[in-house]
C-alpha positions in Angstrom: -9.8 -2.5 21.1 -12.5 0.0 20.2 -16.3 -0.3 20.9 -18.9 2.2 19.6 -22.3 1.5 21.0 -25.6 3.1 20.0 -23.8 6.4 19.1 -26.0 9.4 18.3 -24.5 12.7 17.5 -25.9 16.0 16.2 -24.2 19.1 14.9 -26.2 22.3 14.4 -29.4 20.2 14.5 -28.2 17.8 11.8 -27.9 14.2 12.7 -24.6 12.6 11.7 -24.9 9.3 13.7 -28.2 7.7 14.8 -27.8 4.6 17.1 -24.6 3.6 15.3 -22.8 0.6 16.6 -19.5 -1.1 15.5 -16.5 -2.9 16.9 -12.8 -2.6 15.8 -11.0 -5.7 17.1 -7.4 -5.6 18.3 -4.8 -5.8 15.5 -7.2 -5.1 12.7 -6.5 -2.4 10.0 -9.8 -0.7 9.2 -10.6 1.8 6.5 -13.4 4.3 7.3 -15.2 5.3 4.1 -18.2 7.4 3.1 -19.3 10.4 1.2 -17.7 13.8 2.1 -19.6 15.5 4.8 -21.1 12.3 6.4 -19.1 12.6 9.6 -15.9 10.5 9.2 -13.6 13.2 10.7 -16.1 13.9 13.4 -16.0 10.2 14.4 -12.2 10.5 14.9 -12.8 13.5 17.2 -15.5 11.6 19.1 -13.0 8.7 19.6 -10.4 11.2 20.8 -13.0 12.8 23.2 -12.5 16.2 21.5 -16.3 16.3 21.1 -18.9 14.4 23.1 -21.7 12.2 21.9 -25.4 13.1 22.5 -26.2 9.4 23.3 -24.4 6.1 23.4 -20.8 5.4 24.3 -17.3 5.0 22.8 -14.9 2.9 24.8 -11.3 2.1 24.2 -9.4 -0.7 25.9 -7.8 0.7 29.2 -4.2 1.7 29.4 -3.5 1.7 25.7 -1.7 4.4 23.7 -3.9 6.2 21.2 -2.2 8.5 18.6 -3.5 10.8 15.8 -1.6 13.2 13.6 -1.6 16.7 14.9 -3.8 19.1 12.9 -1.2 21.8 12.9 2.2 21.4 11.4 5.1 21.5 14.0 7.3 24.6 13.9 10.4 26.0 15.5 14.2 25.7 15.2 14.3 22.1 16.4 15.8 19.7 13.9 13.5 17.2 12.2 15.1 14.1 13.9 15.0 15.8 17.3 11.4 16.8 16.8 10.4 13.2 16.0 12.4 11.8 18.9 10.8 14.3 21.3 7.3 12.9 20.4 8.0 9.8 22.6 7.6 11.6 25.9 8.1 8.5 28.0 11.5 7.8 26.4 12.6 11.4 26.9 11.5 11.4 30.5 13.3 8.1 31.2 16.5 9.1 29.5 16.6 12.3 31.6 15.9 10.4 34.8 18.6 7.9 34.0 21.1 10.8 34.2 20.1 11.8 37.7 18.7 8.7 39.4 20.7 7.3 42.4 18.4 4.6 43.8 19.7 1.1 42.6 16.2 -0.3 42.3 14.9 2.7 40.3 17.9 2.7 38.0 17.3 -1.0 37.3 13.6 -0.2 36.6 14.6 2.6 34.2 16.9 0.5 32.2 14.4 -2.4 32.1 11.8 0.0 30.7 14.2 1.6 28.3 14.9 -1.9 26.9 11.2 -2.7 26.7 10.5 0.3 24.5 13.7 -0.1 22.4 14.9 3.3 23.5 18.4 2.9 22.3 17.4 2.1 18.7 15.1 5.2 18.7 17.3 7.4 16.6 17.7 4.7 13.9 13.9 4.1 13.8 13.1 7.8 13.7 15.6 8.3 10.8 14.2 5.4 8.9 10.6 6.8 9.2 11.8 10.3 8.1 13.7 8.7 5.2 10.6 6.8 4.0 8.6 10.0 4.1 11.1 11.8 1.8 13.8 13.4 4.1 17.4 12.4 3.5 20.1 12.5 6.2 20.9 16.1 5.5 17.3 17.3 5.6 16.7 15.5 8.9 19.3 17.8 10.6 17.6 21.0 9.3 15.3 23.0 11.5 11.5 22.6 11.1 11.0 26.2 10.2 13.1 25.8 7.1 10.4 23.6 5.5 7.0 24.5 4.0 3.7 23.6 5.8 3.2 20.5 3.6 6.6 19.1 4.4 6.2 19.8 8.1 2.9 17.9 8.1 5.0 14.9 7.0 7.1 15.4 10.1 3.9 15.4 12.1 3.0 12.0 10.5 6.5 10.7 11.2 6.1 11.6 14.9 2.8 9.8 15.1 4.3 6.7 13.5 7.4 6.8 15.7 5.5 6.6 19.0 4.2 3.2 17.8 0.7 3.5 19.4 -1.6 0.6 20.2 -4.4 2.4 18.3 -3.5 4.6 15.4 -6.1 7.1 13.9 -5.3 8.6 10.5 -7.3 11.1 8.5 -6.3 11.1 4.9 -2.7 10.3 5.6 -1.5 10.5 2.0 -2.8 14.1 1.3 0.6 15.7 1.9 2.6 12.9 0.3 3.9 12.3 -3.1 3.6 8.9 -4.8 6.9 7.7 -3.5 6.2 8.6 0.1 2.6 7.1 -0.2 4.1 3.8 -1.4 6.5 3.8 1.6 3.6 4.5 4.0 1.5 1.8 2.4 4.3 -0.7 3.0 5.0 0.5 6.5 1.4 0.3 7.6 0.9 -3.1 6.0 3.8 -4.5 8.1 2.9 -2.6 11.3 1.2 -4.8 14.0 -1.0 -2.3 15.9 -4.7 -1.5 15.4 -5.4 1.1 12.7 -8.5 3.1 11.9 -7.9 5.4 8.9 -10.0 7.7 6.7 -8.9 7.4 3.1 -10.5 7.9 -0.3 -7.5 6.3 -2.1 -8.8 2.9 -3.1 -5.3 1.6 -4.0 -4.1 2.5 -0.6 -7.2 0.9 1.1 -6.8 -2.2 -0.9 -3.2 -2.6 0.1 -3.5 -1.8 3.8 -7.1 -2.4 5.1 -8.4 -5.8 6.0 -11.8 -4.4 7.0 -14.0 -1.5 5.9 -16.4 0.5 8.0 -18.9 2.3 5.8 -20.7 5.4 7.1 -24.0 5.2 5.4 -27.5 6.4 6.3 -26.3 7.5 9.8 -25.0 4.0 10.6 -21.6 2.3 10.8 -21.6 -0.9 8.7 -18.6 -3.2 9.0 -17.4 -5.3 6.0 -14.6 -7.9 5.9 -11.9 -7.5 3.4 -10.3 -4.6 1.5 -12.1 -1.8 -0.5 -12.7 -3.9 -3.6 -14.3 -6.6 -1.6 -16.4 -4.1 0.3 -17.6 -2.5 -2.9 -18.5 -6.0 -4.3 -20.2 -7.1 -1.1 -22.2 -3.9 -0.7 -23.4 -4.0 -4.3 -24.6 -7.6 -3.8 -26.3 -6.6 -0.6 -28.1 -3.7 -2.2 -29.2 -6.0 -5.1 -30.5 -8.6 -2.6 -32.3 -5.9 -0.6 -33.9 -4.6 -3.8 -35.2 -8.0 -4.8 -36.5 -8.7 -1.3 -38.3 -5.3 -1.2 -39.9 -6.0 -4.6 -41.2 -9.4 -3.2 -42.4 -7.8 0.0 -44.3 -5.0 -1.9 -45.9 -7.7 -4.0 -46.9 -9.7 -0.9 -48.3 -6.5 0.7 -50.4 -5.7 -2.4 -51.8 -9.3 -2.4 -52.8 -9.2 1.3 -54.2 -5.7 0.9 -56.3 -6.8 -2.0 -57.9 -9.5 0.1 -58.5 -7.1 3.0 -60.1 -4.5 0.8 -62.3 -7.1 -0.8 -63.5 -9.0 2.3 -63.2 -6.5 5.2 -66.9 -6.1 5.5 -67.9 -9.6 4.6 -69.3 -11.4 7.6 -67.8 -14.8 6.6 -64.4 -13.4 5.7 -64.0 -10.6 8.3 -61.8 -12.5 10.7 -59.5 -13.6 7.8 -59.3 -10.0 6.6 -58.4 -8.8 10.0 -55.7 -11.5 10.3 -54.2 -10.4 7.0 -54.4 -6.7 8.1 -52.3 -7.6 11.2 -49.8 -9.4 9.0 -49.3 -6.3 6.9 -48.8 -4.2 10.1 -46.2 -6.6 11.4 -44.2 -6.5 8.2 -40.9 -4.6 8.7 -40.6 -2.5 5.5 -37.3 -3.0 3.6 -36.1 0.5 2.8 -35.3 1.3 -0.8 -31.6 1.8 -1.4 -31.0 5.5 -1.6 -29.8 6.5 -5.0 -26.4 8.2 -4.8 -26.4 11.8 -5.7 -24.9 12.1 -9.1 -21.4 13.5 -9.1 -20.5 15.2 -12.3 -17.3 16.2 -14.0 -18.1 17.1 -17.6 -15.2 18.8 -19.3 -16.2 20.8 -22.4 -15.1 19.5 -25.8 -12.2 21.5 -27.1 -11.6 22.5 -30.7 -9.2 20.2 -32.6 -5.6 21.5 -32.9 -2.8 20.1 -35.2 -0.1 18.2 -33.4 2.0 18.9 -31.5 0.2 21.4 -29.3 3.4 21.9 -27.3 7.0 21.0 -28.2 10.1 21.6 -26.0 13.6 21.4 -27.5 16.7 21.6 -25.2 14.7 23.7 -22.7 16.3 24.8 -19.4 13.7 25.7 -16.7 14.2 27.5 -13.4 13.6 30.6 -11.4 16.9 32.4 -11.6 19.3 32.7 -14.5 22.2 30.3 -14.4 20.3 28.1 -11.9 18.1 25.7 -13.8 15.9 23.2 -12.0 15.3 21.2 -15.1 17.7 20.7 -18.1 17.7 19.2 -21.5 13.9 19.0 -21.8 13.0 17.5 -25.2 9.3 16.7 -25.0 6.1 17.0 -27.0 2.4 16.8 -26.2 -0.4 15.9 -28.7 -4.1 16.4 -28.1 -4.7 12.6 -27.4 -2.0 12.3 -24.8 -2.7 11.2 -21.2 0.6 11.8 -19.3 1.3 11.0 -15.7 4.3 12.7 -14.1 6.4 10.6 -11.7 9.2 11.7 -9.3 9.7 12.7 -5.7 8.5 16.1 -4.4 11.3 18.6 -5.0 12.5 17.1 -8.2 10.8 19.7 -10.4 7.3 18.4 -11.3 5.7 21.7 -10.4 8.3 23.6 -12.4 7.5 21.5 -15.4 3.8 22.0 -15.0 4.4 25.8 -14.8 6.5 25.7 -18.0 3.7 23.8 -19.8 1.1 26.2 -18.4 3.0 29.3 -19.5 3.3 30.4 -15.9 7.1 30.2 -16.1 9.3 31.2 -19.0 12.2 28.9 -20.1 15.7 30.1 -19.2 16.9 28.8 -22.6 15.9 26.5 -25.4 12.8 26.4 -27.6 9.2 26.1 -26.5 6.7 26.0 -29.4 3.0 25.8 -28.9 -0.2 26.4 -31.0 -1.3 30.0 -31.1 -4.9 28.8 -30.3 -3.9 26.7 -27.4 -6.0 27.0 -24.2 -4.7 25.5 -21.0 -6.7 24.6 -17.9 -4.6 24.6 -14.7 -5.5 22.9 -11.4 -3.3 23.2 -8.3 -4.1 22.7 -4.6 -3.4 26.3 -3.7 -6.3 27.4 -5.9 -8.7 25.5 -3.6 -7.5 27.5 -0.6 -7.6 30.8 -2.5 -11.3 30.7 -3.4 -13.2 33.8 -2.1 -15.1 32.4 0.9 -17.9 35.0 0.7 -18.7 34.3 -3.0 -20.9 31.6 -4.3 -20.0 29.2 -7.0 -22.1 31.2 -9.4 -20.5 34.5 -8.4 -17.0 33.0 -8.9 -17.9 32.1 -12.5 -19.7 35.4 -13.1 -16.6 37.4 -12.3 -14.7 35.4 -14.9 -17.4 35.2 -17.5 -19.1 38.7 -17.2 -20.4 38.8 -20.7 -22.1 35.3 -20.6 -25.8 34.9 -19.9 -26.7 33.5 -16.5 -28.2 30.4 -18.0 -25.0 29.4 -19.7 -23.0 30.0 -16.4 -25.4 27.8 -14.4 -25.4 25.1 -17.1 -21.6 25.0 -16.9 -21.7 24.7 -13.1 -24.3 22.0 -13.4 -21.7 19.9 -15.3 -19.6 19.8 -12.1 -22.4 19.0 -9.7 -23.6 22.5 -8.8 -27.2 22.1 -9.8 -30.0 24.4 -8.7 -29.5 26.1 -5.3 -26.1 24.5 -4.8 -24.6 27.0 -7.2 -25.7 29.8 -4.8 -24.0 28.4 -1.6 -21.0 30.5 -0.4 -17.6 28.9 -0.8 -17.1 29.0 3.0 -20.0 26.4 3.3 -18.8 24.1 0.6 -17.0 20.8 1.5 -13.4 20.3 0.4 -14.6 18.1 -2.5 -17.1 20.7 -3.6 -14.4 23.4 -3.6 -12.2 21.2 -5.8 -15.0 20.7 -8.2 -15.6 24.4 -8.3 -11.9 25.0 -9.2 -12.2 22.3 -11.9 -15.3 24.1 -13.3 -13.4 27.5 -13.3 -10.3 26.1 -15.1 -12.4 24.4 -17.8 -14.8 27.3 -18.5 -13.1 28.1 -21.9 -13.0 24.5 -23.2 -9.2 24.1 -22.8 -7.2 21.9 -25.1 -4.8 20.8 -22.3 -5.6 20.0 -18.7 -2.7 20.4 -16.2 -3.8 18.6 -13.0 -1.6 18.9 -9.9 -3.0 16.5 -7.2 -6.7 16.9 -8.3 -8.1 14.2 -5.9 -6.9 15.4 -2.5 -10.3 16.6 -1.4 -12.4 14.1 -3.4 -14.2 11.1 -2.0 -14.0 7.7 -3.7 -17.2 8.2 -5.8 -16.0 11.7 -6.9 -12.6 10.2 -7.9 -14.4 7.6 -10.0 -16.4 10.3 -11.7 -13.2 12.2 -12.4 -11.7 9.1 -14.0 -14.7 8.8 -16.3 -14.6 12.4 -17.2 -10.9 12.4 -18.0 -11.3 9.3 -20.2 -14.2 11.0 -22.0 -12.4 14.3 -22.4 -11.1 14.9 -25.9 -8.0 17.1 -25.1 -4.6 16.4 -23.6 -4.0 15.7 -19.9 -0.8 16.0 -17.9 -1.2 15.0 -14.3 0.6 14.8 -11.0 -1.1 12.5 -8.4 -0.3 10.1 -5.6 -3.5 8.2 -6.4 -2.2 5.1 -8.2 -5.8 4.1 -9.3 -6.3 7.4 -11.0 -2.9 7.2 -12.8 -3.5 3.6 -13.9 -7.0 4.2 -15.2 -6.4 7.4 -17.1 -2.7 7.7 -18.1 -1.2 5.9 -21.1 2.2 7.6 -20.9 4.5 8.2 -17.9 7.2 10.8 -17.7 9.8 10.6 -14.9 11.1 13.9 -13.5 14.4 13.0 -11.9 18.1 13.9 -11.7 17.4 17.4 -13.1 15.5 16.5 -16.2 12.3 14.8 -17.5 12.2 11.9 -19.8 9.8 9.2 -21.0 9.6 6.2 -18.5 9.1 3.1 -20.6 7.5 1.0 -17.8 4.3 0.9 -15.9 3.6 1.9 -12.3 4.5 -1.6 -11.0 7.9 -1.3 -12.6 8.3 2.2 -11.2 7.6 0.9 -7.7 10.2 -1.8 -8.3 12.7 0.9 -9.4 12.1 2.9 -6.2 12.5 -0.3 -4.1 15.8 -1.0 -5.9 17.0 2.5 -5.2 16.2 2.2 -1.5 18.2 -1.1 -1.4 21.1 0.6 -3.2 21.1 3.4 -0.6 21.1 1.0 2.3 23.8 -1.1 0.7 26.0 1.9 0.2 28.9 2.2 -2.2 29.9 -1.5 -1.8 26.6 -2.4 -3.5 26.2 -5.5 -1.4 23.9 -6.7 1.4 26.2 -5.8 4.2 28.7 -8.3 2.9 26.4 -11.3 2.8 24.8 -11.1 -0.6 26.9 -9.5 -3.3 25.6 -8.2 -6.6 21.9 -8.8 -5.8 19.9 -6.8 -8.4 16.5 -7.2 -6.8 14.8 -9.1 -9.7 16.9 -7.2 -12.2 14.9 -4.0 -11.4 18.0 -2.0 -12.2 17.5 -2.9 -15.8 14.7 -0.3 -15.9 16.3 2.9 -17.1 15.0 6.2 -18.5 14.2 5.8 -22.2 15.2 2.1 -21.9 14.2 -0.2 -24.7 12.1 -3.2 -23.9 14.1 -6.4 -23.4 14.0 -8.9 -26.2 13.1 -12.5 -25.5 16.7 -13.7 -25.4 17.6 -11.0 -22.9 14.6 -11.9 -20.8 15.6 -15.5 -20.7 19.2 -14.5 -19.7 17.8 -12.4 -16.9 15.5 -15.1 -15.6 18.5 -17.5 -15.6 20.5 -15.0 -13.6 17.7 -14.6 -11.1 17.5 -18.4 -10.6 21.2 -18.4 -10.0 20.8 -15.7 -7.4 18.1 -17.5 -5.5 20.4 -19.8 -3.5 22.5 -16.8 -2.4 19.4 -14.9 -1.3 18.1 -17.9 0.7 21.4 -18.3 2.4 21.5 -14.6 3.2 18.0 -14.8 4.8 19.0 -17.9 6.9 22.3 -16.4 8.0 20.6 -13.1 9.0 17.9 -15.0 11.0 20.5 -17.0 12.8 22.5 -13.9 13.6 19.4 -12.1 14.8 18.5 -15.0 17.1 22.0 -15.0 18.7 22.0 -11.2 19.1 18.6 -11.3 20.7 19.6 -13.9 23.2 22.8 -12.0 24.1 20.8 -8.8 24.5 18.3 -10.4 26.8 21.2 -11.6 29.0 22.7 -8.1 29.2 19.4 -6.5 30.0 18.7 -9.0 32.7 22.0 -8.1 34.3 21.2 -4.3 34.0 17.8 -5.0 35.6 19.4 -6.7 38.6 19.5 -4.2 41.6 22.6 -6.0 43.0 24.6 -4.6 40.1 24.2 -1.1 41.5 25.3 -1.9 45.0 28.9 -1.5 46.1 29.9 1.0 43.4 30.0 -1.2 40.4 30.0 1.8 38.0 32.6 0.3 35.6 30.6 -2.9 35.2 27.3 -0.9 34.6 29.0 1.2 31.9 30.5 -1.9 30.3 27.0 -3.6 30.2 25.4 -0.4 28.8 28.0 -0.2 26.1 27.6 -3.9 25.3 23.8 -3.4 25.1 24.1 -0.5 22.7 26.6 -2.4 20.5 24.2 -5.4 20.4 21.3 -3.2 19.4 23.3 -1.6 16.6 24.3 -5.0 15.4 20.7 -6.1 15.4 19.7 -3.1 13.3 22.4 -4.0 10.7 21.3 -7.7 10.8 17.7 -6.6 10.3 18.7 -4.5 7.3 20.5 -7.5 5.8 17.5 -9.7 6.4 15.2 -7.1 4.9 17.4 -6.6 1.8 17.5 -10.3 1.1 13.8 -10.7 1.8 12.9 -7.8 -0.5 15.1 -9.1 -3.2 13.3 -12.5 -3.0 9.9 -10.9 -3.1 10.9 -8.8 -6.1 11.6 -11.9 -8.0 
């Protein structure tokens, strides 16, 4: 599918790739990983022919469709659903031509091609993708310009997925998504059958989607089989083996060199010495593994405060009197808390963060906090608002004017800005370095509470691991919003769910939360009848619906009862799957027969318009039935998997 051969590329005199070679086979899902600044995004541009290699070649299989998410968010007064539909230019052109074509042969060709690309089910497919990315039916009819840039970037992603390319190129696809949309995208890409090359620093996402990893290291592209965890393990083993082999080679070289030095000028041993000297010259040195530059996040130790450091009682939060975004907030935070906020974008997570960070006053209720409380606040907009002409040192100097230079530089050093790196302008820093600078700014006064809103968006995998370690070593409280499941799982011991206009404790783990989201999606598809389109009634998806806000853990008796209920449901689920598969098989056969008739040029001879309309109507009805049958099959299959 994709061949990169002896690629060399330089930018401003700096070499990014040096004789790099790699192959991406057809149908493989590949994660492209490497440190920030090593050239991953540049490789995408090289594949798209937006920039040109200095040496070597990049070849893609002829006549395939290659797609990448647009860098700029779509805009205008077009509705979301129409914007996504318009991205399939072939479908739009064929549908327009079908309205005006008069030649029977051409009409037949048009309908045959429309059938091949599933043109008549396009609105359903587009709506399903937009729904998965967080847009309900009402939102899909709204114009693009009524949404923020982040939400419109989701539409750009939806358009790219909708065109169903042969080769899909994604650069950090989860950056504009919340946890819910990220989990949907993970599921969608896992089931998708095309070839995928994606840049991502989210190890949970890579583990779920990728079956190969390409590592950009030392100007080369090295391909590893398996997901990210397997790549990390294999690479570590390879580095350990290389290190052992290098030690052995150095010992052998020393032994040979000792002989040469001793007998080079000896008449009887001169030939042997020369022979050993040639052996040394022929040895290919094994390069020492380059030590990774240390990445630091060292949050200062805060003073101890008596619990609770924040307590909310019956708080209403919002931006206008009488219009609360969140109600009935009864929460408390202690200094040893590690809290992850769950909930879809737009549910009020940012509002809650602002209330906790004293950036928004409650509309009503009681908010008590320690008079000595210091809060560190990280949000994505702060990264974009850095002064591009100021260095990291100058940013801190403005906020700590009375502190000696040595103390400011020591603080910056805790976040990876050692030596001259502290004197580089923000405009020349990578996205990850800017994020680290914001983290250093927010923690300059040793805060007791860290409020982190998507702190990993610009961080590579190694930086994320460093952040995990620093949060776990930090002695204050943390409240975090993140779509990075690995970060949440390894740092948070409590989960709060912001949903239905309030925030309450979620008494499950992230796997249970995923199951809850899956059950909600099923319920939405089932509609008010709460059934699988009439085939499977009362399926609870592995009793996921038992997970409630503030729910108490089930006792053993209740657990046994639920397991028995699940076993009883198993036969119904299996029957539903079999029935749906049989129905799909029949509908597919009927549709092929109808499309064969529509593709017959004889149909359009002699003015058979009524028959053409009837066949087109039949085709549309069959495709709609197939969509419903697929939903039934999916519901039953999901329910069986949830068990």
